[in-house]
C-alpha positions as CSV (number, residue, x, y, z in Angstrom):
1,Q,8.6,-23.9,2.3
2,L,8.7,-21.9,5.8
3,I,5.1,-21.2,4.7
4,E,4.1,-24.9,3.9
5,T,5.5,-26.2,7.1
6,P,6.3,-23.5,9.8
7,E,8.0,-24.7,13.2
8,R,5.6,-24.8,15.9
9,G,5.2,-21.4,17.3
10,R,6.8,-19.5,14.2
11,A,4.2,-18.9,12.0
12,E,4.7,-15.3,12.8
13,D,8.3,-15.4,12.1
14,C,7.4,-17.5,8.7
15,V,5.0,-14.8,7.9
16,V,7.3,-12.1,8.2
17,A,10.2,-13.4,6.3
18,L,8.0,-13.7,3.6
19,V,6.5,-10.2,3.6
20,V,9.9,-8.8,3.9
21,S,11.5,-10.8,1.3
22,H,8.8,-9.8,-1.2
23,H,9.3,-6.1,-0.4
24,N,12.9,-5.8,-0.3
25,L,12.8,-7.4,-3.6
26,A,10.3,-4.6,-4.9
27,D,12.2,-2.0,-3.8
28,F,15.5,-3.1,-5.5
29,L,13.6,-3.5,-8.4
30,A,11.8,-0.2,-8.3
31,G,15.3,1.2,-7.4
32,L,16.5,-0.3,-10.7
33,G,13.9,1.6,-12.8
34,N,11.5,-1.5,-13.2
35,P,8.4,-0.4,-11.1
36,D,6.6,-3.4,-13.0
37,A,8.6,-6.1,-11.8
38,A,8.5,-4.4,-8.5
39,A,4.3,-4.2,-8.6
40,V,4.2,-8.1,-9.8
41,H,6.4,-8.9,-6.3
42,L,3.8,-6.7,-3.9
43,C,0.8,-8.3,-5.6
44,D,2.1,-11.9,-5.1
45,V,2.7,-11.3,-1.3
46,H,-0.5,-9.6,-0.8
47,E,-2.5,-12.2,-2.8
48,A,-0.8,-14.9,-0.9
49,L,-1.1,-13.5,2.5
50,T,-5.0,-13.2,1.7
51,A,-5.7,-16.8,0.2
52,L,-3.6,-18.1,3.4
53,G,-5.4,-15.8,5.7
54,L,-8.9,-17.0,4.3
55,D,-7.9,-20.6,4.0
56,P,-9.8,-22.6,7.0
57,G,-7.2,-25.6,6.3
58,R,-4.7,-23.9,7.8
59,D,-2.7,-23.3,11.2
60,P,-4.7,-20.7,12.9
61,G,-1.7,-19.0,14.1
62,L,-0.3,-18.9,10.1
63,R,-3.7,-17.4,9.4
64,R,-3.6,-14.7,12.0
65,A,0.0,-14.0,11.3
66,A,-1.3,-13.8,7.2
67,L,-4.3,-11.5,8.0
68,H,-2.6,-8.8,9.9
69,H,0.3,-8.4,7.8
70,C,-2.0,-8.3,5.0
71,R,-2.6,-4.6,6.1
72,Q,1.1,-4.0,5.6
73,T,1.0,-5.7,1.8
74,R,-2.3,-3.4,1.2
75,V,-0.2,-0.1,2.2
76,A,2.7,-1.4,-0.2
77,L,0.8,-1.3,-2.9
78,L,-1.2,1.9,-2.3
79,R,2.5,3.5,-1.8
80,H,3.4,2.0,-4.8
81,L,0.5,3.8,-6.9
82,C,1.3,7.2,-5.3
83,A,4.7,6.4,-6.6
84,H,4.3,5.1,-9.8
85,G,1.0,5.7,-11.2
86,F,-1.6,3.8,-12.3
87,D,-0.5,-0.1,-12.6
88,P,-3.6,-2.5,-13.7
89,I,-2.2,-5.6,-11.5
90,I,-2.3,-3.3,-8.3
91,F,-5.5,-2.1,-8.7
92,R,-6.7,-5.9,-9.5
93,A,-5.1,-7.2,-6.3
94,L,-6.7,-4.3,-4.5
95,G,-10.0,-4.9,-5.9
96,S,-9.9,-8.5,-5.4
97,D,-8.9,-7.6,-1.6
98,E,-10.8,-10.2,0.6
99,C,-8.4,-9.7,3.2
100,P,-10.9,-8.9,6.3
101,L,-9.3,-8.2,9.6
102,D,-11.6,-10.1,11.7
103,A,-11.6,-13.2,9.4
104,L,-11.0,-15.6,12.4
105,D,-13.7,-14.0,14.8
106,P,-17.4,-14.4,14.6
107,V,-19.7,-11.8,13.7
108,R,-21.1,-10.5,16.3
109,H,-24.2,-8.4,16.1
């Protein structure tokens, strides 16, 4: 709900809350010996931010925050691969990664 209807001027806070929640849950699940469930949470938040950042119908501040934090979710996916080995859902999430860092800025030549 924070992402669907963020308070004015709080887009960054809402995106941070989403990312931190998913990453904390993933860390908890990995610590319990369930890296597959952890990977699902890492992929879910990365894919959600990617979709949000590229949705032209969303608030520009929310899109900017999502694109900014896409870098962190991508790093979390790569770290998970290093720590736990091959995981097809992570490779799929990274392979379909369309989270350009400049999606809000026009391309200049």
